C-alpha angles and dihedrals in degrees: 000000000000113000124206126191111203114195129189112214116212112072092351106061096013131048091230146033110272103185099073096043091050092051089049091050092049093046090053110162094345116123093255094155090056089049092051089045089056087058094045092123088065101030097052096055087045091054092047091049090042086232102176095182094056091044091050090051093047092046092047091051094049094048104037108027109117094006121138110248094221091052093050091046091056088052090049094051091054092044091050092050090051093049090050093048099042112010109054122113106238093216093054093041086056089049094052090047088054092051090048091052092049090055094248119151113246120212125182106220107184151143086231121106116277091218094074097027092065094060089041091051090053090054090047094047091239118161100224146345130233108188147119114315129204122221120237136197107205106308094341132085113237091204092240128118121242103235125330128332107276097241134115113346092006091066091057092045093050094045093049090050090051091051091048091053097044106026107020093254135300099307096097097023130094110203121202108191126199123203147146111192148042087270087067096046097103091044093052094044091048095051129091091230119024119198111191110204107209148077094282134006120248120251092245094062111091113254092238089061099048 
């Protein structure tokens, strides 16, 4: 049977959130605060609702809109190398190494940005990345996301699409999922083996998977 290890990134595979620092790095000296302020009518209600998907879209637009793809990719390569060198959780890096040694396929399934997860995946030896994609118009980022934020049910949908494409579905595949937050709930519950990375497992996770 083919065995797949699906790792979330922020807080699971790494010791820190990666999305916000990358947005800040890309934004650089640009007046990002001003850009967000211009969208206050949308951002304030999103903050009140704690709407992470909307906040991600607003932050991405403020940071990436009008940016050259090659320039951002250079920043992403440097960012990925820094995460690999200083930001990995030793316990999860060990788990990933065990999966690789066993011949399991490793997929990063994350609400982080695909543009820096691909070079990180190469450094990690992961097989593929399912993450947040940024829309381009020629060689320029539009600032829009391609499809929904890869969080919650979207992680499951994207992973199942990948399994359909590469392995003909779930029938002959065993999925071990690693996650650490409510955003990973559906991914963990849909997996064959769930590994909750945290001080204590949440009540919704089956006892057999804790």
